[in-house]
C-alpha positions in Angstrom: 6.4 15.8 -25.3 2.6 15.9 -25.4 1.1 16.7 -22.0 -0.5 13.3 -21.6 2.9 11.7 -22.4 4.2 12.5 -19.0 2.0 9.9 -17.3 3.2 7.3 -19.8 6.8 8.2 -19.0 6.0 7.7 -15.3 4.4 4.4 -16.0 7.5 3.2 -17.8 9.7 4.3 -14.9 7.4 2.6 -12.5 7.6 -0.7 -14.4 11.4 -0.5 -14.7 12.0 0.3 -11.0 9.6 -2.4 -9.9 11.4 -4.9 -12.2 14.7 -3.8 -10.7 13.5 -4.1 -7.1 11.9 -7.5 -7.8 15.0 -8.8 -9.3 17.3 -8.0 -6.4 14.9 -8.9 -3.6 15.3 -12.5 -2.6 12.3 -14.8 -2.9 11.8 -17.7 -0.6 15.3 -17.4 0.6 16.5 -17.7 4.2 18.2 -14.7 5.8 19.2 -13.0 9.1 17.5 -10.0 10.6 20.4 -7.9 12.0 18.0 -5.6 13.9 16.1 -8.3 15.7 17.4 -10.8 18.2 16.3 -14.4 18.9 14.9 -14.4 22.4 16.5 -17.8 23.2 20.0 -17.3 21.8 20.4 -13.5 21.8 21.8 -13.8 18.2 20.4 -12.0 15.2 17.1 -13.7 14.2 17.2 -16.2 11.3 14.0 -16.4 9.2 13.1 -18.7 6.2 12.3 -15.7 3.9 14.2 -12.4 4.3 12.8 -10.7 1.2 9.3 -9.1 1.2 7.2 -9.3 4.4 4.8 -12.3 4.5 5.5 -13.2 0.9 5.9 -16.8 1.7 2.5 -17.1 3.3 0.8 -15.2 0.5 2.3 -17.6 -2.0 1.2 -20.5 0.2 -2.4 -19.3 0.1 -2.4 -19.3 -3.7 -0.7 -22.7 -3.7 -3.5 -24.1 -1.4 -6.0 -22.9 -4.0 -4.1 -24.4 -6.9 -3.9 -27.8 -5.0 -7.7 -28.0 -5.2 -8.3 -27.8 -1.5 -10.3 -24.6 -1.7 -9.8 -21.5 0.5 -7.6 -22.2 3.5 -8.8 -21.9 7.1 -6.7 -20.0 9.6 -5.2 -22.2 12.4 -3.5 -20.7 15.4 0.2 -21.6 15.4 0.4 -22.4 11.6 3.4 -20.4 10.5 3.1 -21.4 6.9 -0.6 -20.3 6.7 -1.0 -17.3 8.9 -2.4 -15.3 6.0 -5.3 -17.7 5.7 -7.8 -15.3 7.2 -7.3 -12.9 4.2 -10.2 -12.5 1.7 -9.4 -14.5 -1.5 -9.6 -12.1 -4.4 -5.9 -11.5 -4.8 -5.0 -15.1 -4.3 -7.4 -16.3 -7.1 -5.6 -13.8 -9.4 -2.2 -15.0 -8.2 -3.1 -18.6 -8.8 -4.3 -17.8 -12.4 -1.2 -15.6 -13.0 1.1 -18.4 -11.8 -0.5 -20.8 -14.3 -0.3 -18.3 -17.1 3.3 -17.4 -16.4 4.3 -21.1 -16.0 5.8 -20.2 -12.6 6.4 -22.2 -9.5 5.2 -20.6 -6.2 7.9 -22.4 -4.3 10.9 -21.8 -6.6 13.3 -19.1 -5.4 14.2 -18.4 -9.1 10.6 -17.5 -10.1 10.2 -14.4 -7.9 10.2 -11.9 -10.7 7.6 -13.7 -12.7 5.3 -14.1 -9.7 5.8 -10.5 -8.6 5.0 -9.2 -12.1 1.3 -9.5 -11.3 1.5 -6.7 -8.8 3.5 -4.5 -11.2 0.5 -4.7 -13.6 -1.9 -4.0 -10.8 0.3 -1.0 -9.9 -0.2 0.4 -13.4 -3.9 0.2 -12.8 -3.5 2.2 -9.6 -1.4 4.8 -11.4 -4.2 5.2 -13.9 -6.8 5.7 -11.1 -4.6 8.3 -9.4 -4.1 10.2 -12.7 -7.7 10.0 -14.0 -9.0 10.8 -10.5 -6.8 13.9 -10.4 -8.1 15.0 -13.8 -11.7 14.4 -12.8 -11.0 16.5 -9.6 -10.0 19.5 -11.8 -6.2 19.1 -12.2 -4.5 19.7 -15.5 -2.6 16.8 -17.1 0.8 17.8 -15.9 -0.4 18.4 -12.3 -2.2 15.1 -12.4 1.1 13.5 -13.5 2.7 15.0 -10.4 0.2 13.0 -8.4 1.0 9.9 -10.3 4.7 10.4 -9.6 4.0 9.3 -6.0 4.0 5.8 -7.3 7.7 6.1 -7.7 8.4 6.5 -4.0 10.8 3.6 -3.1 8.4 2.0 -0.6 5.5 2.1 -3.1 7.8 0.5 -5.7 8.9 -2.2 -3.3 5.4 -3.1 -2.3 4.5 -3.7 -5.9 7.7 -5.7 -6.4 6.5 -8.4 -4.1 3.9 -11.1 -3.8 1.2 -9.5 -1.6 -2.4 -8.6 -1.5 -1.7 -5.0 -0.5 -1.3 -3.6 -4.1 -4.7 -4.9 -5.2 -6.2 -3.2 -2.1 -4.5 0.0 -3.1 -5.8 -0.3 -6.6 -9.4 -1.0 -5.8 -9.6 1.7 -3.1 -7.9 4.2 -5.5 -10.4 3.4 -8.2 -13.3 3.7 -5.8 -12.1 7.1 -4.7 -11.6 8.2 -8.3 -15.1 7.1 -9.3 -16.6 8.9 -6.3 -14.9 12.1 -7.5 -16.3 11.6 -11.0 -19.8 11.0 -9.7 -19.7 13.9 -7.3 -18.6 16.1 -10.3 -21.0 14.9 -12.9 -23.9 13.5 -10.9 -24.7 9.9 -10.2 -25.5 7.7 -13.2 -26.6 4.0 -13.4 -23.4 2.9 -15.1 -21.1 4.8 -12.7 -23.0 3.6 -9.7 -22.7 -0.1 -10.8 -19.0 0.4 -11.5 -18.4 2.0 -8.1 -20.4 -0.7 -6.2 -18.5 -3.5 -8.0 -15.0 -2.0 -7.4 -15.8 -1.3 -3.7 -17.2 -4.8 -3.3 -14.1 -6.4 -4.7 -12.0 -4.2 -2.3 -14.0 -5.7 0.6 -13.1 -9.2 -0.5 -9.4 -8.2 -0.9 -8.5 -6.9 2.5 -10.4 -5.8 5.6 -9.0 -2.3 5.6 -11.3 -1.6 2.6 -14.1 -1.2 5.1 -13.0 2.4 5.2 -14.8 2.8 1.9 -18.3 2.5 3.4 -18.4 6.0 5.0 -16.6 7.4 1.9 -19.4 6.2 -0.3 -22.0 8.0 1.8 -19.8 11.1 1.9 -19.3 11.1 -1.8 -23.0 11.0 -2.4 -23.6 13.8 0.1 -20.8 15.9 -1.6 -22.3 15.7 -5.1 -22.4 19.3 -6.4 -23.8 18.8 -9.9 -26.3 16.6 -11.7 -28.4 14.0 -10.0 -28.1 12.6 -6.5 -31.0 10.2 -6.1 -30.9 8.1 -2.9 -31.5 5.0 -4.9 -28.1 5.3 -6.5 -26.4 5.3 -3.1 -28.5 2.3 -2.1 -27.6 0.5 -5.3 -23.8 1.2 -4.9 -23.9 0.0 -1.3 -26.1 -3.0 -2.2 -23.8 -4.2 -4.9 -20.8 -3.9 -2.7 -22.4 -5.7 0.2 -23.8 -8.5 -2.1 -20.2 -9.1 -3.3 -18.8 -9.1 0.2 -21.6 -10.9 2.0 -20.7 -14.6 1.1 -17.2 -14.0 2.5 -18.5 -12.3 5.7 -21.0 -15.1 6.3 -18.3 -17.7 5.9 -16.1 -15.9 8.4 -19.0 -15.7 10.9 -19.6 -19.4 10.6 -15.9 -20.3 10.9 -14.5 -17.7 13.2 -17.4 -16.1 14.9 -17.3 -12.7 13.3 -17.6 -11.4 9.7 -14.2 -9.8 9.5 -12.3 -12.7 11.2 -10.7 -10.3 13.6 -11.0 -12.6 16.6 -9.2 -15.4 14.8 -6.6 -12.9 13.5 -5.9 -11.6 17.0 -5.5 -15.2 18.3 -3.1 -16.0 15.5 -1.2 -12.8 16.2 -0.4 -13.7 19.8 3.3 -13.7 20.3 3.8 -10.7 18.1 5.3 -7.5 19.6 2.7 -6.2 21.9 2.2 -2.4 22.4 2.0 -2.8 26.2 5.4 -4.4 26.3 7.0 -1.5 24.6 5.0 1.1 26.5 6.2 -0.5 29.8 9.8 -0.3 28.5 10.0 3.2 26.9 6.8 4.9 28.0 3.8 6.0 26.0 5.6 9.0 24.4 8.6 6.9 23.5 6.4 4.2 22.0 4.3 6.5 19.8 7.0 8.9 18.8 10.2 7.0 18.8 8.9 3.6 17.7 5.5 3.8 15.9 6.1 7.3 14.5 9.8 7.0 13.5 9.6 3.5 12.1 6.4 4.3 10.2 7.8 7.6 8.7 10.9 5.9 7.5 9.0 3.0 6.0 6.7 5.4 4.2 9.8 6.5 2.3 11.4 3.0 2.2 12.3 0.4 4.7 12.7 -3.1 3.2 12.5 -6.7 4.1 11.0 -7.1 7.5 11.7 -3.5 8.4 15.3 -4.5 8.9 16.9 -2.9 5.8 17.0 0.9 5.9 18.5 3.2 3.2 22.2 4.1 3.8 22.4 1.5 6.6 26.1 0.8 5.7 26.9 4.5 6.5 25.7 3.9 10.1 22.5 4.7 12.0 23.2 8.4 12.4 23.8 9.1 8.8 20.9 6.9 7.7 18.6 8.7 10.2 19.8 12.1 9.0 19.0 11.1 5.4 15.4 10.1 6.3 14.9 13.3 8.3 15.9 15.4 5.3 13.8 13.5 2.8 10.7 13.5 5.1 11.1 17.3 5.5 11.2 17.8 1.7 8.2 15.5 1.2 6.3 17.4 4.0 6.6 20.8 2.4 4.0 20.2 -0.4 1.4 19.3 2.3 2.0 22.7 3.9 1.7 24.1 0.4 -2.0 23.2 0.3 -2.5 26.5 2.3 -0.9 28.5 -0.5 -3.0 30.3 -3.2 -3.3 28.0 -6.3 -1.4 29.0 -9.4 -3.5 29.8 -12.5 -1.9 27.0 -14.5 -3.3 24.3 -12.2 -6.9 24.7 -11.0 -7.5 23.6 -7.4 -8.8 20.1 -7.0 -12.5 20.0 -6.3 -13.8 20.4 -2.8 -15.4 16.9 -2.9 -12.0 15.4 -3.9 -10.3 17.2 -1.0 -12.9 16.2 1.6 -13.0 12.6 0.3 -9.2 12.4 0.4 -9.0 13.7 3.9 -11.8 11.4 5.1 -10.2 8.3 3.6 -6.7 9.2 4.9 -8.2 9.9 8.3 -10.0 6.5 8.4 -6.9 4.6 7.3 -4.7 6.4 9.9 -7.4 5.7 12.5 -7.3 1.9 11.8 -3.5 2.1 11.9 -3.5 3.8 15.3 -6.0 1.3 16.7 -3.9 -1.6 15.6 -0.8 -0.2 17.1 -2.6 0.3 20.4 -2.5 -3.5 20.6 0.5 -4.6 18.5 3.5 -2.7 17.3 3.4 -2.5 13.5 5.2 0.7 12.4 4.8 -0.1 8.7 4.1 2.5 6.0 2.3 -0.1 3.9 -0.7 0.3 6.3 -0.9 4.0 5.3 -0.8 3.4 1.5 -4.4 2.2 1.1 -4.9 5.9 0.9 -2.2 6.4 -1.7 -4.6 8.2 -4.2 -5.6 10.6 -1.5 -2.0 11.2 -0.4 -1.0 11.7 -4.1 -3.7 14.3 -4.8 -3.1 16.3 -1.7 0.7 16.2 -2.2 0.5 17.1 -5.9 -1.8 20.1 -5.2 0.6 21.4 -2.6 3.6 20.7 -4.8 2.1 22.7 -7.6 1.4 25.6 -5.2 4.9 25.6 -3.7 6.7 25.5 -7.0 4.0 27.5 -8.9 4.6 25.8 -12.3 3.2 22.3 -12.7 5.9 21.3 -15.2 8.7 22.4 -12.8 6.8 20.6 -10.0 6.8 17.4 -12.0 10.5 17.8 -12.8 11.3 18.2 -9.1 9.2 15.2 -8.2 10.8 13.0 -10.8 14.4 14.0 -9.8 13.7 13.5 -6.1 12.1 10.1 -6.6 14.7 8.9 -9.0 17.4 9.8 -6.5 15.5 7.9 -3.8 15.0 4.9 -6.0 18.8 4.8 -6.9 19.7 5.0 -3.2 17.1 2.3 -2.4 18.4 0.0 -5.2 22.0 0.4 -3.8 20.6 -0.5 -0.3 18.9 -3.6 -1.6 21.9 -4.9 -3.6 24.2 -4.4 -0.6 21.9 -5.3 2.3 20.1 -8.5 1.1 23.3 -10.4 0.2 24.7 -9.7 3.7 21.6 -11.2 5.2 21.3 -14.2 3.0 25.1 -15.0 3.3 24.9 -14.7 7.1 22.1 -17.3 7.1 24.0 -19.6 4.8 27.0 -19.3 7.0 25.0 -20.4 10.0 23.9 -23.6 8.5 
């Protein structure tokens, strides 16, 4: 197989696994959360959609656009519209895709067709990770190791759902990749316009994209070759802000702040508060046992509303042991970043390393700040930095294994095993939850 063919093989595997996950995950189907209790009855909680988190509300946003009523406004207590504070870019795409696919946003049988949009977006993210790794100095096989991170079960599940998260991952990944390219070759007018446009679209996709602002400045400062005129940085920031400004002005008029965080917090009242858990289990228990443990497992794969864990039918102890072993295996390559690089795979450029660490640090900082108020131990909040994670992990993987081709083989075997286990979990776990809800009617 030609060297560049490896990334094509990964793309095929990604599409196949996304299709499989999307096919077996219920869409707009009621179910029961076995791990959560109804505060009034004490029984397992019944919810109207047991599949992907918030999928119903994301679809409702697009349906609102398609009805001709314009962009929805967030109203406290509106269960069907609690995603209305989100920027509109993904939802315009979803509305157009729904028409193109001839799908019905409210039909439980149209889940796969609606979710296919994010599968295509995921391919664009894969391209950004691969090309960014090449621009950072990796060979094609080592860059394919980075792209294999897209096969992690949680990443697959996120792209097998109706959600604005994958578009955020895509736009942030391309912004990071373009910054690496510009820092390597020098800033050009074409590259600057592309960077500003992509970053601006990220700002009007999800608020987390605000982490790109310091990354743009850092990328300009880290430029090692070619030109670095200040006007190019100003142009990139200007384009991004011009794209985002109408949305931020609208939020200021409607909600009193440009990012709509006040309205979001008001709508989030009633969600699990950090203070409640800290009073119950203490600060160490909260951050280590709850936030840390739930997040680490969901980085690998925790499905539905963080209620469906891999090997759950084997019992909590065996499921937990499985996650510990997998997390230990995945952690080794990060430690491998301290190993001397093999000759076959040049070390990624210093700007790429610094930009990756900066973006990952900012995303993790936002995650910690949010969990200081509300408990949300979800790995999907970490994956806006998926390109940074992929590059650092791939570099360490190639150093630990020493041969990029062997590193790629190890990654593909590991992620294939995890995807098979995740698929078995989905086909066993979701029917139990939907049947339990049907039996309670």
